[in-house]
N, C-alpha and C positions, 0 to 999 in steps of 0.2 A: 792130670791123669792121662796115661797112655791108652789109646783105644785098643781093645782086645781084637777086634776085627774091623775091617773097613766098611763103609756104607754099602758098597757093592756086595761084599761078602755077607753082610747081614741080610740084604735083600734076598740073596740066593738061599740062605739058611731059612728065612721066613717062607719062601716059596716052596722049598722042600718039605718043611713042616706042614704046610697047608695041603700040598698036593699028595704027599706020600703017607702022611699020618692022619690026614683028614681033620686036623684041628682048625677050626674057623679063625679067620684073620682077626675078628673081633675079640676072640678069647686071647689071642696073642697080645693084642693091644691092651686089654684089661689087665692081664698079668704083668706086662711091662710097666704100665702106669702105677699099679699097686706097689711093685718093687721099687720104683723111683720114689714114690711117696714115703714108703717105709724107710728107705735109705736117708731121705731128707730129714725125717723125724729123728732118726738115730744121730745124724750129724748135728742137729740142732739141740739134741738132748731133751726132746719133748717127751713128756710122760703120756703113754697111750691109755692109762687107766681110765 
């Protein structure tokens, strides 16, 4: 899979989100972790029921 942004670009996006929108870093990490877990479940065909 081709990266959408580089690591440096993602750090800058995170910093902007934290500084300008006031979203806590922990919230960003929780949201990212949840998205990764959900994508993994879809890829594995797991039933969320």
